N, C-alpha and C positions, 0 to 999 in steps of 0.2 A: 662320272666326273665332276667334281665340283669346283667351283671357282672361290677362293677362299679370299676375303677383305683381307690385305696385308699380309698373305702369306701364299708361296705358290706350291707347298706339300699337298699330297693328298696321305689320308691313312691308308694304312697297308695292312694287308688281312690280319697280322699279328694284333695288330689295335682291336681289331674288330673281335678275334677268337678271344681276346683277354677279358674285353667287357662282356661278351656273351656267356663265357663261365664264372664272372664274378656276378652277373644276374640270376644264372642257376644256380648259385648257391646262396645268394639272397633268398630265391624264392624257396629254397629245400629249407632254411633255416627258419622264416616265416611259418612257413605249411608246419613245422616239428612245433614252433612256439604256439601257434594258435591252434592246431588240432591236438596236441598230444600233454605240452606241459601248462598251457593253462587251465584245462578242465581239469588237471591233476592235482595243481597247487591251490585253485582257487575255491571258494565256496560257493553255491548256486548265487547269493545275492551279488560277492566281487564278480561273478562270471557275466551276471546280468550288467554291471557296471560298465565290465571291457565290451561287451556288446553295444552299448550306447557310445562308448567312445571309437569303436572302431567305425561307425556309421559317420560320426565327425571325421575321419580320417578318409573317407569314402570323399567327401565334399572338398578336402585337402588335395585328392588326386586331381580333381578339375581344375584348382586353383593353383597347380603345378602347374597344367597346362597352358592355362590361358595367361596367368600372370607370370610365373617363373619363366616360361618361354616364350609368351605372346605381347608381354608388358601391358596386360589389361587389368587393371586393377579392380577385380570385381568386389565391390563392397554391397552388393543385392545378391548374395547368394541364398540369403534365406528366403529369397522370394519360390526358389526353384525347389529348394527342399521344402518349404511348406506344399506346394502345388503335389508334388509327390505325395508326401506325408497324408494331406487330407483327402487325395484320390483314393489312398490304400483305407485310412480311417472311416471314409464314407461306406465302401463295400464291406468292412468287419460291420459298420455300427447296421446296417441292412441286415448281414446275415447274422446278428443275434438278436435283432428284433424277432426276425422270422418271418414267414410269407403272409402279406397282407397286413403288416404291422408297423406302426411309425417307430422309429428312433426314440427311445428315451426321453431325449431332451427336448424332442418336437413335442411330446406328450406331456412335460412339464408344462413348457409355456402355452400350450393350447391356443394355438395360434394357426396350427395347419390341421387340415382334416385328410389330406393325403400327401403321399411323397411329393414334393416339388419336382417339377419335370427334369429339371438337371441333376436331380438326382437319379434318376430313375435309370440311365444307361449302367452307372456304377454299382447295379445290382448284380451284373454280369461280371463274373471273377476274372475271366478273360480281358475282357475291356476295361475294369480297373487294374490289372497287373500291366495292360499294355499304355493305361493311361500315365502310371507314374513315372514313365521315361518319358513316353512321347509327347505328352501334354507339356511339361518344363522347356521341352527341347522347340515345340512350335512357338512358344511364347517368346523365348529368347530367339529363334530365326526370324520372327515378325518384328521384334524391337532391335534385334542387331542390326537388321536391313534399313532401318530408319536411322540408327546411330553412325555406323559406319560408313555408309553411301553419304550421308554429310560430313564425314571426317570429323566427327566430334572423336577425341582422344584423350589423354593424359587426366589429368584432375578432372576436366569435366564429364568424363566417362565416368569415372569415379563417383562424382556428386548424383549423378543421373541415376545409376545402379541404385545408390542408396537410398535416393529419394522412393524410387519404387518399391523398395522393401518396406517402406513408413507407409507408403500408400496402403500398400497389399494389409498390412497389420491395420490399418484404419478401416478398411472395407469390411473385413472379417468380424473386426467388433461390432460393427454396424451391423451385421445380419445376425443379429441374434438368436432368431426363429429356425433359420435354415444351418447355419455354421457352428451356434452354441456360444457365439460371442466370445467375451473374455474366457470365456471356461475352456472354451475349445469343444473338441470330442475328446469324451473322456471314459473311463470305465469300461476298454474295450476287453473283452473277454474270451474270443476266439479268434484262430487264425485258420481258414480254410479248413475248418471241421475238427480243428486241434483246441484243445483248453490250454488258455493261458496260463493257467493258476496250476497247470501241473508240472513239476521239475523239469521233469523228461521232457516234456514240449519247449519249455524255457530254454533247455540245451539246444536242442534241436534248432531254434530261431536263431541261436549264438552261431551255430554250424553253417546256416545258410549266410549270415550275415560274413561270417570270416572268410567264407568260400567266393561271396560276392567281390569282396574288398581286393582279394589276389587276383580275382578275374579282372577286375578294373585296371589294376597294378599293369598287368601284363599288357592289356588291350592299350592304355593309354602309352606304356613306353614303347611300344610297338610304332605307335603315332610319333611318339617323338621323335625316333630315330629310323623316321620313314624320309622319304624325298618333301613330303609335307611339313616334318618337323623342321627340317634345313631352312625351308623357305619361310615358316612363323617365325625364326629367329631371324631371319634377314628382314623381314618386313620390321619387326620389332627396333632393331638396329638401324637400319636404313629405307624407309619406306619409299621416300621419293626414287631413292634408285631401282628399288623392284618394279616400281610402275614404270619406269620410262624402259626396263627389260620386257614390258609387255604383261605383268602380271596384274592383277585387282587385288590390291591389298586388303580391301574392305570382304572380299569372298574369303581370304585367309584368315582374316580375325573373325569372320562368322563362324567358321566351321570349330575356331578352337573355343568360341563363345558358346555355340550349343552343345558341345560335347560336354564342356563345363557344366551345362544345365543340368542335362540327362544324369550326368553322375550324382549331382544333388536331389537331382528327382528322387534317383534310386535310392540314395541315403535315407532322404526322409521318409520313403515307404518302410523300408527295412525299420527304422527307427519307431514306428508307431508299434507292432508287436512286439518291440525290445520293451517299451517304456509303457506302454497302454495308454498313452494319452498323446494328443498332438492341439497346442494353442497357440494364438498370436502371439503370445510371449515369448517362442521358442522359434520364431521365423523374422522377427523385425529388425530393426537397426544393430542393436547390442550382437544377438546371435549372429548376424552376416558380419560383422568386425571380429567377434571371435574366431570365425572360422578362418579368416584371414592372418589373425594375429597368428594361429597355431602354425599356419604353412611358413609365414616367416621366420618364427623362431627356430625350425625345426632347420628349414633352408629350401624357398620356395623355387628353385630350380632343380630342386633333385626330388624324386619321388620318396625315394627312403627318406632323407630329411624332413619332406612334408608331412608325411604320414606319421612317422614318430614324432614330429614336432605336433602334430594335431593329437595324438593321442595322450600325449605327455602335459600339455596347457588344459586338456578336460580333465584329465586326473588331477592336477592341481587346482582346477576349480574346484572340484568335488571336495578333496582333502582341505586344503587352506580355507574356502568359503565356509565351512563350519566353522572354523577356528576365530577369522576374521572377516564375517558377515558385510560390515561397513567398508573394509580396507581392500577387499579384493580386488575391486573393480579398477580402482587405481594402481593396484599393482600391475593388472593385467594391460592398462594403458601404457604403463612405465616398462614393462616389459617388450611392447609394440615399440615404442620409441627408441629403445636401446638396442633393439636388433638390427632396427631400418640404420639407426646413426652409427653405430659401433661393429656391428657385424651382419653386413645386408646380405653376404652368401648363408647368414641359421648356423646352428651350431655344428651342422655337416661340413660348414667351409673350414672348421677350424683343423683337421687332418692337411687340408691343400696347404695354409697358412704356413704351419709348421715345416712342411716337404719345402717348399719354396725358400724359408728361412734356412734350412739345412741346405739346399741346395746352393744359396747367396754365400753362406758362410761353411764351407765343407770341413768335415774333421777327419783325416786320414784320408784315404782313397774311395771312399764310398760315394756313389753318385746317384743323387736321389733326384734330379733332373728329369727323369724319362717320365714322369708321372704324366698319364693322360689329360690334358686338360678338359677335356670334354667326356668326362666319366659321368656315371649316374651319382659321384658322390657330390655332385652340384658345385665344385669348386672351377672356378673360371666362369660360371655363367651368373648372369643378372637379369635385370629387367629394365626396361627402355627409360632414359632419364626424364620424359616427360613425367613417370610416375615415382620416381626415387630418386632422382639429381644424377642420374648415372654409374650409382653406385654399384661397383661389383658387374659391370657390363661384360659380357662375353667377348674375348679379345680378336677371336677370328669366327665370324659367323658366315656359316656355308650358304652360298647362293648358289641354286640349281638353275642351270640355263636350259632356255628352250620351252617351247609351249607355255600356255596362258591359262591361269586358274580363273 
């Protein structure tokens, strides 16, 4: 049983069955598109680009949870993307160098005679794989505990997260002998024993990324539609009311922030074998903002919208930046402003807008007013007024009763 703000009705079993059916159909369509149609229709080069775009979409999945549902404008996802990417790249560089040898860039700079102590654990593949997800989540847990327990929120949280991305990129640039500096870790040739120059292995990496994306979507969707997901929306819309009922909003926000960090870390780890490089330029302020733009344009409150928006914006960056290298950044910023100001629910909310207008001005006997306002399409959901002025706020946030987080 849930208590709805401003409503006394509870969704019936038919609504949940309809939502589940739509989700299954969407997953089936996505699986067919990613595993059957894309490999057949795209060349190896284009499939490699799609793999890179899917990594961006994995970051958008976490942004959908933290920002779309929790109102946490995370402008520092590049930090967690970079932590996962560098953890994976460090292991692959050690493997490429061979036992007892230094990675090529360390030999080039000639300032190290042995592997740095903090590099050594990444020689273990199990440690490296775990670190790609657990290290970003641990950093997010530490930072989030300090931030949320001091009730930092809204624009202040966004600025802090962005400053963190800038500081991390600057630190990496300054550690040229151990991180590659501005160049980063480049020329990665193998992936757990597989030669990345082989087109067959490149396709294998694509399939791994596609499977990871679908798995993340399924896990985060389950989290969104769970009791915790309802509580996260309630904290976003009325934090003081949640605290009055015995919950700790800091813990609720922290879970969303940590999960979003884990998705970004996994995306960064898979980005490395897909592209063959990781550098500070890929994890600073600008990439962090680009992650958010993709989710905002597609629909930050909808998993499908955030994923498709991230893929679309990443594709547009590749296609349009080739023709307009000096103007793409301005267009990207304008796209973000327009999305927030005039279409806060993203492109995915257009269908809901059309349904509401038809319901307000019906033609004939058709009744379009039965649409589920809390469906995965993202209509009827939004973000905290502290981050976007209240545009697109969810009208009836569910607040569970009993128990404390």
